[in-house]
Phi, psi and omega in degrees: 000136182289148182285171188295323182296320181291322171301312181301318184300306177306307183301312175299322183293315177303318179294316172307309178299321179293319177300314179292324174304313183296312188295322175312304184296316187291315191238097189275111185284170175288162180306313175307310183298317184299323182291315179303317180296318178307316183292316177304315179296325177297314178294319184292328187265003177261132181289161174292339186275006177098352187255153176230149181277126173247131184278130179227101185067234179258000184234174181240139180231151175283135168242133178285130180229093175052050178301133174250150182301150178086000174288146175291152180219178168080231185291337180288321178303313187286339182279332177281332187302318181290327185289312185296321175301313182293322173298329183284321177300311181294319176302307182304320181286329175303309187297319179297307184298324186294308181303318178302314175301324176285333172288315174295324178289321178299311183299321182294311174308323180294334192250011179289151180242028175294138175303134182088356182289127173296124177249120181277149179294143178248146184227087175283154174301138176071198181177171179287143178261016186239108181262151167229000181208130187216122177220114173273131182281314186205182184306337185245327188257146179185167177238156171208158171246133174252183182290348178221004188226158162254133189232157178213136178245152176230014178220036180070019172099006176291324172220151181237137176251131176277110174248021177301124179294151176298138176091346181265144175248134176238130181232180179291347174275000181285150176234158182213156168237108175257101187273320175222179176302334187248331192261132179201143178230134175226131176242141188221131173295143183259161184297342183288350175077008186229338181232168172230141178263134176247119176260143179222152178224147169237009185231033182063033179093001180292316181233157181222160172233159175222159176210180182224164171229146174278056177210160182228344181262091185273138183246310184192144173239142176224132174241146178250343180197185187292351184247319193256123182213165180221148170227132176266129176232157177228167169259149173290081186260014173088018175075210183087194189276006179222158181204124175279141176222167173219154173245126177250142181232137174242144164238018180229035177074018175095011171297311187232150182225146175227136170296112175260345184198148182214147166239103185260170187291344176289341172289162177242183180284359171236078176288177172288161187300145177077011171248151182281145181278150169289329184292151178092151180262125184266140191254320187188176175214142182213138179243145179270323180207190184295345188243312191263117173205170187238150157238131185242170180176196186227125175253142186286053179210159179286140164067019174250130185255134180263095187215123178232140179240147179243137181231020176223037177075015183101008180281317179241157183219136178227147181293132165249139182261149169249140177295146180287144178281121178294139177080001172262130180295158181309141187196164176276126182272118175255117189251133168268175179289143176285154174243131173252141176246359175202184180288345180245329195256132183198167184231146177228111179279144187230126175254135175254126186241160168286130190289344182272303184268350178054023168280126179282153182225350182200155179234139179226144177251107174276144177238153177230152168227017176230038175071024181087007175292318182229150179230140182236139178280161179249255174227131180286146176259145182276050173204165179258110191285144173255347182209126177226142177200142182239134176275334177199191185287349188255315190259125178211161185220145182219143177210150178261012178108346176224314188270132181245129175241151180232141168229142179243014179218037169075026176092359176284336178215138181240143180242132183277133181248164180242088190286348180097169189292337184285334185275087181211148182051040181286126182249344185212140171242146181205108181248143168250347175208183182287349176244330190261122181207164178232169183205149166253127178217194179144174181284344179184183184304316185274007182212141179214162179233145165261120183249155184221141170225147180242006182229036170071027180096358175297328183217154179220148178235148177279134178255107179308138187274129187233103186238124175238000000 
């Protein structure tokens, strides 16, 4: 009959091994941690006498490992076996639990939303098929926003990489400024209903930092360089002919933001000099450099343009007027944000609508060659554009979602194209040259298609979304 010590050792070992097995299944350690634990287990199960327990079925047997003369054997070995087995089990369990706590701690830190916290990119499998924002930097590199993700491509849109930082939420209310292939900022209203989270990257989405602004109704974000950026935000004032807004500015790359100007309900349509008016619906913000920028919008009256310019980084604003377009009936002006291609040359889209029905009936491109001091109309298009894009001062495109026009002389003359059946319900255009461009179209809000043209919009092909 086996002695009591040996029976106790075998029973304790089986119990401890079952416990360790359960812990292994519950908490799967990383590969490096598992190797470390294996080495710890080897040391713990090795006797001072040079023998090691090897599991064979439900029992243990001794293997000689560099056994030295004079080592104790027999009953002394059996008396130490249950103690060492139990000690090994407890130490091994302690290391496993410690590694679990370390993994959980790392995960928790990666999802913190404290200002300035580094947010590392998360890479879930697959991705959403619905894009609502697309900006190509050059023929190969670009950024996009889907309903849940920040995406980046390095091969012209054939493949997209999900670079969304851990802990960040992307929605259709998100706004972004994609400045270069490596610099990007994305702002998203938070579920608390009082703040918006801003995530920023300077290394193409490999790592992110985050900050917050105390507003949730985001309209547009714009950066002119790695340090200077602005966000136009609004209050939920119920719509109508007036809208309260605020301008937030960052001079440190988006780390901190300061409210530099506001249009509050206490203001009237005739605010003090240098202040934005409460009247009018605001559409967007764009800066040419660190000091000069514009806010655009719509006022519910005929032949009045809602266009304000700042020359001190957004602290004060003054109204600019646009010359009326000859031959176009009185209309309500809806202005989009300007786009500049140099320090002097830029374009400003304007849609003309019936003041009663607010239905658009024409689009015109105003141009500047003096840095936005003056704007000149070109030639109206007979459609209300939903998407307008220029690759340079000469080559531009405009669409109402189905009909597509192109200009090669800065808007002085437009040519109607026949882009094909794939070009439908288009909501966004993005061109990087006179021939190469992309569009977002599709059957509805919750589904989208990415289209691509290599012949200036004459024909379009569908680009399957591949997200990893």
